[in-house]
C-alpha positions in Angstrom: -2.1 15.7 -24.5 2.0 14.4 -24.3 3.3 13.8 -21.0 5.2 15.9 -18.9 6.9 14.7 -15.8 6.0 17.5 -14.1 2.5 17.8 -14.1 3.0 13.6 -13.7 4.8 14.5 -10.3 1.7 17.7 -9.3 -0.4 14.6 -10.3 0.5 12.4 -7.8 0.8 15.0 -5.5 -2.8 15.1 -5.5 -3.4 11.7 -5.2 -1.4 11.2 -2.4 -3.2 14.3 -0.9 -6.6 11.8 -1.6 -8.0 13.3 -4.7 -10.0 10.9 -7.3 -7.8 10.6 -10.5 -11.5 10.9 -12.1 -11.6 15.1 -10.4 -7.4 15.2 -11.4 -8.2 14.3 -14.8 -10.9 16.3 -15.4 -9.1 20.2 -14.6 -7.9 22.4 -16.8 -4.6 21.6 -18.8 -4.7 18.3 -17.9 -5.2 14.7 -19.3 -8.0 12.9 -20.0 -8.3 9.9 -17.9 -7.5 7.3 -20.4 -4.2 9.3 -21.2 -3.7 9.1 -17.9 -3.7 5.1 -17.7 -2.1 4.9 -20.8 1.0 6.7 -19.1 1.2 4.5 -16.6 0.6 1.5 -18.3 3.5 2.1 -20.9 6.4 2.9 -18.2 7.1 0.8 -14.9 8.3 3.8 -13.5 5.3 6.1 -13.8 3.3 2.7 -12.4 5.2 2.7 -9.2 5.4 6.1 -8.6 1.4 5.5 -9.1 1.3 2.7 -6.9 3.3 4.8 -4.4 1.1 7.9 -4.4 -1.9 5.9 -4.0 -0.2 4.1 -0.6 0.2 7.5 1.1 -3.6 8.4 0.1 -4.2 4.9 1.9 -2.6 5.8 4.9 -4.4 9.0 4.8 -7.8 7.1 5.6 -6.5 7.1 8.3 -6.8 10.5 9.7 -10.6 10.8 7.9 -11.4 7.8 10.4 -9.9 9.8 13.0 -11.4 12.6 11.7 -15.2 10.3 12.2 -14.7 9.5 15.1 -14.2 13.1 16.7 -17.6 14.3 14.8 -19.6 10.6 15.8 -22.8 11.6 18.1 -25.6 9.4 18.7 -27.6 11.3 15.8 -24.9 10.7 13.3 -23.1 7.3 14.8 -24.9 4.7 12.0 -24.0 6.7 9.1 -20.2 7.0 10.3 -20.3 3.6 11.2 -21.3 3.2 7.5 -18.7 5.5 6.1 -15.6 4.0 8.7 -16.1 0.5 7.3 -16.4 1.6 3.8 -12.9 3.3 5.1 -11.6 0.2 5.9 -12.6 -1.8 3.3 -10.3 0.5 1.3 -7.7 0.3 3.2 -7.6 -3.6 3.4 -7.8 -3.8 -0.3 -5.2 -1.4 -1.0 -2.2 -1.7 1.4 -3.4 -5.7 2.3 -0.2 -6.6 4.1 -1.1 -3.6 6.5 -4.6 -2.7 6.8 -6.4 -6.2 5.8 -8.0 -8.7 8.2 -6.6 -11.6 7.3 -3.1 -12.7 8.4 -1.1 -15.5 7.1 1.9 -17.1 8.4 4.7 -18.0 5.8 7.7 -19.8 6.2 10.4 -18.5 3.7 14.1 -17.5 3.3 15.0 -14.0 3.6 13.6 -11.2 1.1 10.8 -14.3 0.3 13.6 -16.9 -1.2 14.0 -20.1 0.1 14.7 -21.5 3.6 17.9 -22.8 3.9 20.0 -24.5 6.6 22.7 -24.4 8.6 24.1 -27.4 10.7 27.0 -26.8 13.0 28.9 -30.5 13.9 30.6 -30.4 16.8 33.6 -32.9 17.6 34.6 -33.8 20.6 38.2 -33.7 21.7 38.3 -36.0 23.6 37.1 -39.1 21.7 36.4 -37.3 18.0 32.9 -38.4 17.6 30.4 -35.8 16.2 27.6 -34.2 18.4 25.1 -32.3 17.1 23.1 -29.8 19.6 
């Protein structure tokens, strides 16, 4: 199947809505899963678009968790806890900076660059000596 940006955009909307790639690629007039992954493997813009779509889908898991909370009762609490843990695990793997458990403190400059040091030297006008605050 040849590439179509319109078709790819439609597929990205479905991914954002939480559909699985396997489901999306099994539809009529859709590329195979292998073809789809070949498309995103060859083009960084498509790969970026796919990554953003998955990120949006990950945000949708929050809705799934809230739905679980509303539907949980004593009879299904154990099963829903398992579903919750699975959703939480997937969110943490897909978007670790937002949903991961591990918090790491990094010391870096703007945009992850090196830290720059700025020193101000103040000269006392009375005696001409330097003093550093």
